N, C-alpha and C positions, 0 to 999 in steps of 0.2 A: 321686482321693480320694473316698471314700464319704461321703455326707452323713449326719448323725445324724438320728434321728427324735425330734422333741420333741412334747410334749403341751401343751394349753392351760394346765394347771396349772403346768408348768415355765416357760412363757412369762410367765405372770402373776407368778410368783416372780422371774423375771429382770427384770421391769419394776417390781418392788417393790410389787406389788398383792396384795390378798387372793387366794388361789389355790384355795380349795375350790370345788367345782362350783356350789354355790348362789350364792356371791359372784361367780363368773365370769358366770353367767347374769344376775344382777342388774346387773352392770356393762354387759353387752351390751344389756339391756333399757333401761337408763338412757340410754345414749348412741346407740342406734339410733333411727331410721335416719340414717346419716351421708350427707350429700348427695354425689352422684356426682362433683361438681366438686372436692371436697376430697380430696386424697391422704390416706391413712390417717395418715401421719406429720405432717400439718399440722392434724389435728383439734385443736380448742381445749382438749380435756381432758387432753392429755399434758403432762408437765413437759418442759423443754428436753432433759434427758438421755434420757427415754423416747422423745421424738420423734427424736432423733439416732440412737438404737439402731435403731428401726423403719426409719428412712430408709436407714441403712447396710445393714441386713440385706436389704431389698428391692432396692435399687439394685445391690448387689454379688452378688445371688443367693447369699447366704451361708448358713451353717448353719441359721439360724432362719427363712429366707425362706418355706418351705412353710407353717409354722404361722402366720406373720405374714399370709400371703395368706389363710389360712382365717379369721383374725380379721377381716381386711378384708371378706371376703364376709359374715360373720355380722353385722357392723355396718351393712351396706348393706341388709339385709332388713327 
């Protein structure tokens, strides 16, 4: 099965967050840097449903995993 390619704007929409580029950048700036010891899906700023979605995507290497990994990297910088 071929994986889909998703963009940050689509991921933020999926998470129910503002999804224009400026709002995405503001979100990352507000929440970075996320400490290395905290898995992305355990970060305190996610709702339970957002955290569950992120956890499942990463652990199952699912459709959204690649862009979730990129968000994880961006929040660590």
